[in-house]
C-alpha positions as CSV (number, residue, x, y, z in Angstrom):
1,M,-37.5,28.2,15.2
2,R,-40.1,29.0,17.7
3,K,-43.0,31.4,16.9
4,N,-41.7,34.1,19.2
5,K,-38.3,34.3,17.5
6,D,-37.3,37.3,15.4
7,F,-37.5,36.4,11.7
8,C,-35.6,39.4,10.4
9,K,-32.2,37.7,10.3
10,D,-30.9,36.9,6.8
11,D,-27.2,36.1,7.3
12,I,-26.0,32.6,6.2
13,P,-24.2,30.5,8.8
14,S,-21.9,27.5,8.5
15,F,-21.3,24.7,10.9
16,D,-18.9,22.2,12.4
17,L,-18.2,19.6,15.2
18,R,-19.1,16.0,15.9
19,I,-19.6,13.3,18.6
20,T,-21.1,9.4,19.8
21,Q,-23.9,6.5,19.4
22,L,-27.3,5.4,18.0
23,N,-31.0,5.0,18.3
24,E,-34.1,2.8,17.4
25,E,-36.1,3.3,14.3
26,D,-39.7,3.2,13.3
27,K,-41.9,2.3,10.3
28,S,-42.5,5.5,8.3
29,M,-44.6,6.4,5.3
30,D,-43.9,9.3,2.9
31,V,-47.0,10.3,1.0
32,K,-47.4,12.9,-1.6
33,E,-50.7,13.9,-3.1
34,G,-51.3,12.1,-6.3
35,S,-48.5,9.6,-5.8
36,K,-48.2,6.1,-4.4
37,P,-47.2,5.7,-0.8
38,V,-43.5,4.7,-0.2
39,I,-43.3,2.5,2.8
40,R,-40.0,2.0,4.7
41,Y,-39.6,-1.0,6.9
42,T,-37.6,-1.8,10.0
43,K,-36.6,-5.2,11.2
44,K,-39.5,-5.1,13.6
45,S,-42.0,-4.1,10.9
46,V,-40.8,-6.8,8.6
47,A,-41.4,-9.4,11.3
48,E,-44.9,-8.0,11.7
49,D,-45.5,-8.2,8.0
50,K,-44.6,-11.8,8.0
51,L,-47.3,-12.4,10.6
52,K,-49.7,-10.8,8.2
53,K,-48.6,-13.2,5.5
54,R,-47.5,-10.7,3.0
55,T,-46.3,-12.4,-0.2
56,E,-42.7,-12.3,-1.4
57,K,-43.9,-10.7,-4.6
58,D,-45.6,-7.9,-2.8
59,I,-42.5,-7.2,-0.8
60,M,-40.4,-7.1,-3.9
61,E,-42.8,-4.8,-5.8
62,R,-43.2,-2.3,-2.9
63,E,-39.9,-2.2,-1.1
64,M,-36.9,-3.2,-3.3
65,V,-34.8,-0.3,-4.5
66,H,-31.2,0.0,-5.5
67,V,-28.7,2.4,-3.8
68,D,-25.2,3.4,-4.5
69,E,-23.8,3.2,-1.0
70,L,-24.6,1.7,2.4
71,K,-22.4,1.3,5.5
72,N,-22.0,-2.2,6.7
73,G,-20.9,-3.3,10.1
74,K,-17.2,-2.7,9.4
75,G,-17.7,0.9,8.2
76,K,-17.2,-0.1,4.5
77,R,-19.8,0.4,1.8
78,K,-21.7,-1.9,-0.5
79,G,-24.0,-1.2,-3.4
80,K,-27.4,-2.3,-4.7
81,L,-29.1,-3.5,-1.5
82,G,-32.9,-3.7,-1.1
83,Q,-34.9,-1.4,1.1
84,L,-35.4,-4.1,3.7
85,V,-31.8,-3.9,4.7
86,C,-30.8,-0.3,3.8
87,S,-30.9,2.9,5.8
88,P,-33.7,5.3,5.1
89,Y,-31.0,8.0,4.9
90,V,-29.8,6.6,1.5
91,D,-32.9,7.3,-0.5
92,R,-33.7,10.4,1.6
93,I,-30.6,12.2,0.2
94,T,-31.9,14.5,-2.5
95,D,-30.9,13.5,-6.0
96,V,-29.1,16.6,-7.2
97,D,-28.9,15.3,-10.8
98,E,-32.7,14.6,-11.1
99,A,-34.7,17.1,-13.2
100,V,-37.2,19.3,-11.4
101,K,-40.6,17.5,-11.5
102,D,-43.8,19.3,-12.5
103,D,-45.2,18.9,-9.0
104,E,-42.1,20.4,-7.4
105,N,-42.4,23.4,-9.7
106,V,-46.0,23.9,-8.7
107,V,-45.0,23.8,-5.1
108,A,-42.7,26.7,-5.7
109,Q,-45.3,28.6,-7.7
110,S,-47.8,28.1,-5.0
111,I,-45.5,29.6,-2.4
112,I,-44.9,32.7,-4.7
113,A,-48.6,33.1,-5.5
114,W,-49.9,32.6,-1.9
115,G,-51.8,35.7,-0.7
116,K,-51.1,35.2,3.0
117,D,-49.2,37.7,5.0
118,K,-45.5,37.3,4.5
119,G,-44.9,36.9,8.2
120,E,-47.4,34.1,8.6
121,F,-46.3,30.5,9.2
122,I,-46.9,28.2,6.3
123,W,-44.9,25.3,7.6
124,E,-44.6,24.0,11.2
125,T,-43.7,20.9,13.2
126,V,-45.7,19.5,16.1
127,D,-42.9,20.9,18.3
128,G,-43.6,24.5,17.2
129,H,-40.7,25.0,14.8
130,G,-42.0,27.0,11.9
131,M,-41.2,28.7,8.6
132,H,-43.0,31.9,7.5
133,L,-44.0,32.7,3.9
134,E,-41.3,35.4,3.3
135,A,-38.6,32.9,4.2
136,A,-40.1,30.2,2.0
137,R,-40.1,32.6,-0.9
138,S,-36.4,33.1,-0.6
139,L,-36.1,29.4,-1.7
140,A,-38.7,29.7,-4.4
141,M,-37.5,32.9,-6.0
142,R,-33.7,32.3,-6.0
143,K,-32.9,34.9,-3.4
144,K,-30.5,34.8,-0.5
145,V,-31.8,32.0,1.7
146,H,-33.4,33.2,4.9
147,T,-32.0,31.8,8.2
148,N,-35.6,30.8,9.0
149,V,-35.4,28.3,6.1
150,I,-32.1,26.9,7.6
151,D,-33.8,26.5,11.0
152,A,-36.8,24.8,9.4
153,W,-34.5,22.5,7.5
154,A,-32.7,21.6,10.8
155,A,-36.1,20.8,12.4
156,F,-37.0,18.7,9.4
157,L,-33.7,16.7,9.5
158,N,-34.0,16.3,13.3
159,K,-37.4,14.7,12.6
160,T,-36.1,12.4,10.0
161,E,-33.6,11.1,12.6
162,E,-36.5,9.4,14.3
163,L,-36.7,7.2,11.3
164,K,-33.0,6.3,11.0
165,S,-31.5,2.9,10.6
166,E,-29.6,1.4,13.5
167,A,-26.6,1.2,11.2
168,S,-26.5,4.9,10.6
169,Y,-25.0,7.7,12.7
170,S,-27.3,9.6,14.9
171,R,-27.3,13.3,14.0
172,M,-28.6,16.5,15.8
173,Y,-29.0,19.9,14.2
174,F,-29.0,23.2,16.1
175,T,-30.7,26.4,15.1
176,C,-29.0,29.6,13.8
177,D,-29.5,31.5,17.0
178,T,-27.7,28.9,19.2
179,I,-24.4,30.8,19.0
180,T,-24.4,34.6,19.5
181,D,-21.7,37.2,19.0
182,Y,-21.7,37.7,22.8
183,M,-20.5,34.1,23.4
184,V,-17.5,34.6,21.1
185,D,-16.5,38.1,22.2
186,E,-13.2,37.6,23.9
187,A,-13.4,41.1,25.5
188,V,-16.2,39.6,27.8
189,D,-15.3,37.4,30.8
190,E,-15.1,33.7,29.7
191,E,-17.3,32.4,32.5
192,L,-20.1,34.8,31.6
193,R,-19.8,33.8,28.0
194,Y,-19.8,30.1,28.8
195,N,-22.8,30.4,31.2
196,K,-24.7,32.2,28.3
197,F,-23.6,29.4,25.9
198,R,-24.8,26.6,28.4
199,I,-28.2,28.2,28.9
200,M,-28.9,28.6,25.2
201,F,-27.4,25.2,24.4
202,V,-29.5,23.4,26.9
203,A,-32.6,25.3,25.8
204,V,-32.1,24.2,22.1
205,I,-31.3,20.6,23.1
206,N,-34.5,20.4,25.1
207,D,-36.4,21.5,22.0
208,I,-35.0,18.5,20.2
209,T,-34.7,15.7,22.7
210,D,-35.3,14.6,26.3
211,K,-31.7,13.4,26.6
212,P,-29.5,16.5,27.2
213,D,-26.4,14.4,27.9
214,L,-26.1,13.7,24.1
215,K,-25.0,10.2,24.8
216,T,-27.1,8.8,22.0
217,V,-25.9,11.3,19.5
218,D,-22.9,10.7,17.1
219,L,-22.8,14.0,15.1
220,V,-23.7,17.5,16.2
221,F,-24.3,20.3,13.6
222,I,-23.9,23.8,15.2
223,P,-24.1,27.1,13.2
224,I,-20.9,29.0,14.1
225,R,-20.6,31.9,11.7
226,S,-22.6,34.3,9.5
227,G,-21.3,36.9,7.1
228,T,-19.1,36.8,4.0
229,I,-16.3,34.6,2.8
230,E,-13.9,37.5,3.2
231,S,-14.6,37.7,6.9
232,A,-12.5,35.0,8.6
233,Y,-13.8,32.4,11.0
234,G,-11.4,33.9,13.5
235,N,-11.4,32.2,16.9
236,R,-15.0,31.2,16.8
237,P,-14.6,27.5,16.1
238,R,-12.0,27.1,18.9
239,I,-14.1,29.0,21.4
240,L,-17.1,26.9,20.5
241,K,-15.1,23.7,20.8
242,S,-13.9,24.7,24.2
243,F,-17.4,25.5,25.5
244,F,-18.9,22.4,23.8
245,C,-16.3,20.2,25.6
246,R,-17.0,21.9,28.9
247,Y,-20.6,21.2,28.5
248,L,-19.9,17.5,27.6
249,N,-17.7,17.2,30.7
250,S,-20.6,18.6,32.8
251,V,-22.8,15.8,31.7
252,E,-20.0,13.2,32.0
253,H,-19.8,12.5,28.3
254,K,-17.0,10.0,27.6
255,K,-16.0,11.9,24.4
256,A,-15.4,15.2,26.1
257,N,-11.6,14.9,26.7
258,V,-11.1,13.2,23.3
259,L,-12.7,16.1,21.5
260,L,-10.8,18.6,23.5
261,K,-7.5,17.3,22.1
262,K,-8.7,17.5,18.5
263,E,-7.6,20.3,16.3
264,V,-10.1,22.6,14.6
265,V,-9.9,22.3,10.9
266,V,-11.8,24.4,8.3
267,I,-12.6,22.0,5.4
268,K,-11.9,23.1,1.8
269,M,-14.2,21.2,-0.6
270,K,-13.9,20.7,-4.3
271,C,-17.2,22.3,-4.9
272,Q,-16.3,25.4,-2.8
273,R,-16.7,28.8,-4.4
274,N,-14.7,31.9,-3.7
275,I,-17.6,34.3,-4.1
276,V,-20.6,35.0,-2.0
277,G,-23.9,34.6,-3.8
278,V,-27.5,33.9,-3.1
279,D,-26.9,30.1,-3.0
280,C,-24.7,30.0,0.2
281,G,-27.7,28.7,2.2
282,I,-28.3,25.9,-0.4
283,F,-24.7,24.8,0.1
284,L,-25.3,24.7,3.8
285,M,-28.5,22.7,3.5
286,R,-26.8,20.2,1.2
287,H,-23.9,19.8,3.6
288,M,-26.3,19.3,6.5
289,E,-28.2,16.7,4.5
290,T,-25.2,14.7,3.1
291,Y,-22.6,14.6,5.9
292,M,-22.7,11.2,7.6
293,G,-19.5,11.2,9.6
294,E,-17.0,10.1,7.0
295,A,-13.4,11.4,6.9
296,A,-13.4,14.9,5.4
297,H,-11.4,13.8,2.3
298,K,-13.9,11.1,1.6
299,W,-17.0,13.3,1.9
300,D,-18.7,14.0,-1.4
301,C,-21.8,16.2,-1.1
302,G,-22.6,15.6,-4.8
303,L,-22.2,19.1,-6.1
304,C,-20.1,19.6,-9.2
305,F,-17.0,21.9,-9.2
306,D,-17.9,23.3,-12.6
307,D,-19.6,26.6,-11.9
308,K,-22.2,26.4,-14.7
309,I,-23.2,22.9,-13.9
310,Q,-23.1,23.6,-10.1
311,E,-25.4,26.6,-10.6
312,K,-28.0,24.4,-12.3
313,M,-27.7,21.8,-9.5
314,L,-28.2,24.5,-6.8
315,G,-31.3,25.8,-8.7
316,R,-32.8,22.3,-8.7
317,L,-32.1,21.8,-5.0
318,R,-34.2,24.9,-4.2
319,Y,-37.3,23.4,-5.7
320,K,-36.6,19.9,-4.2
321,Y,-35.9,21.2,-0.7
322,L,-39.0,23.4,-0.7
323,D,-41.0,20.4,-1.9
324,K,-39.6,18.2,0.8
325,L,-40.5,20.7,3.5
326,M,-44.0,21.6,2.3
327,M,-45.0,18.0,1.4
328,S,-43.5,16.3,4.5
329,D,-45.8,14.6,7.0
330,F,-43.8,16.4,9.6
331,N,-45.5,19.6,8.4
332,V,-48.7,20.0,10.5
333,M,-49.9,22.7,8.1
334,K,-49.6,20.4,5.1
335,K,-53.4,20.0,4.6
336,T,-53.8,23.8,4.5
337,F,-51.0,24.0,1.9
338,L,-52.4,21.2,-0.2
339,K,-55.7,23.0,-0.7
340,H,-53.8,26.1,-2.0
341,Y,-51.5,23.9,-4.0
342,A,-54.5,22.1,-5.7
343,S,-56.1,25.5,-6.6
344,V,-52.8,26.7,-8.2
345,K,-52.3,23.4,-10.0
346,K,-55.8,23.5,-11.5
347,M,-55.1,26.9,-13.2
348,D,-54.4,27.1,-16.9
349,R,-50.7,27.3,-17.4
350,F,-50.8,30.8,-18.9
351,E,-53.1,32.0,-16.2
352,R,-50.8,30.6,-13.5
353,M,-47.8,32.3,-15.0
354,K,-49.6,35.6,-15.2
355,V,-50.6,35.4,-11.5
356,I,-47.0,34.5,-10.5
357,E,-45.5,37.3,-12.5
358,E,-47.9,39.8,-11.0
359,K,-47.1,38.5,-7.5
360,K,-43.3,38.7,-8.2
361,K,-43.8,42.3,-9.2
362,E,-45.7,43.0,-6.0
363,I,-43.0,41.3,-3.9
364,T,-39.9,42.7,-5.5
365,G,-41.2,45.7,-7.5
366,V,-39.6,44.2,-10.6
367,L,-41.0,41.9,-13.3
């Protein structure tokens, strides 16, 4: 989300739709303060490393990991492959079963305890997409997730696409303000609504890529609804599909007519709840992160259907998603945060908890 956007929205959207092709990848390094660097290698970088005469032992020690699933050329999956041949997507999917680490907990505590103005950006990409403090606290304090967090997550995932494997689908994530009520208001002339859609759609695409024809993209994630479970999707998905296909036709995309003939389906998942709570946005972030283009009945986002276990999983994901955002190298404000993070981490545990409880009282008015 850009700096001049309105950050007052707090409704939780959902998403749908998909489309065509792939991109190149690059060497990337994820570094967290106090931890060893994790280096991911592409075919190109492996060749370069051979020229540097790296030993086989060194490669094994630094790069070999085991994964549960990886698409091969035929679209099937194989397990336990080394990092040299696996997609960065696989180990980037957050482990929902892993316990919250001390450092992840301190990240959340640092966000709560930070004395900055609640409207000030504390996370930002080089493109200008940012997240303000109040929004970040909605993750740290188990509150209804702010749409600004969803937009920051979309920007983060778009950045990780630059590091994707050639074997993985290319994905693109749109912001929560892409679709407006005006666009789906059938009382308004359709051409006026489509023109509004096209203007906004192109603007968002230009924020993400310099290829507005989407011919290098396989999957598109577009927020289409906000509100409660009781309020139906209505005709929104069909209107969006119609406008989306019109746009694809205008840029001569070969999948436009194929998509136009597809039926709109609202997926029912095993982990789906029939109540609206504060974790709807976490569900959305998890779906954005884990969907790779597989058939709906084969898609498993990793969340348990048991309510009690699922609630614990969602709680862990809050800490882990906040940690991913704040500690990412995509965050140009990372150095500023690390200084504050270090000061909070140095505090005596009891002193830290006292500061946090006082800050919570200041924020919410309740201990």
